[in-house]
N, C-alpha and C positions, 0 to 999 in steps of 0.2 A: 414463281414470284407473284403471278396474278392471284393465285389462291390465297396467299398470305395477305395481300392487300384487301381482298374481299372479306376475309375473316376479320381483319382489323376494323374494317368499315362496319360490319355487322355487329361486332362487339361494342363499338362506340355508339351505334344507334341504340342498342339495348341499354347501355348505361344512361344515355340521355333520356330515354323514355322512362326509366326508373326515377330519375330526378324530377321529371315533369309530373309523375304520379304522386310524388312526395309533397307536392305543393297544391294547396287547395285555396280557391278564391272564396272569401267569406264577406258577407254584408251584415252589418249590425245597425239596427235602427233604434232610436230611443228619444226620450225627452229629458232635458236637464231642468230641474226645478230647485227653488230655494226651500228653506225650512218651512215656509208658509204654504208651499205648493204652487207658487207663482213661477211661470217659465222664466228662464234666464236667457235673455237675448244676447247673441254674440259670444257665447262661451266657446272656447276652443276645445275640440275633442281630437286628441292625437293618439296615434299608435306608438306606444312606448319604444324608445330607441330607434325611431325612424323619422322621416320627414312627411309621412302620410298623416293628413289631418283635415278636418272640416270645421265649420263654424255653425252654431245653432241659428235657426231662423227666428222670426218674430214670435213663434209659438214655443220656442225652446227645443224644437225637434231637429234631429240630425240623422244622417245616413252615411255611414263610412264603409268603404269596400277596400279590402286588403288581401294579400296573399299570405297564407299561413304555411309554416314549414313543419313537417312531422317532428314530434318530440318537443316542440316549443309552444308554450301557452301564450297566446297574444294578450296584452293588457292595454286598456285604454286609459289615458290620462286626461282629466277634465280640469280646465282652468278658466278663470274669469277675473277681470280686474275688479277689485273691491270685495271679493269673496275669499274667505279662508276655508280650505278644505282639510 
């Protein structure tokens, strides 16, 4: 009985480590500018389909960190009041 419990424990550890390896932390930095090249202050930068997001600073710069999952391409969504994209 103890051997079965040990085997189940080891198998579950192996499965969990595989899931941890399938996720990667990623940081994206950038600058949001308008058509004239001026920075857009306070623009929202969101990871599509999630609640992860940041707001650009006075120079239009942002840095967003999120976890990616294997097989899924992350997309960023940019928005700002009074700008149409």
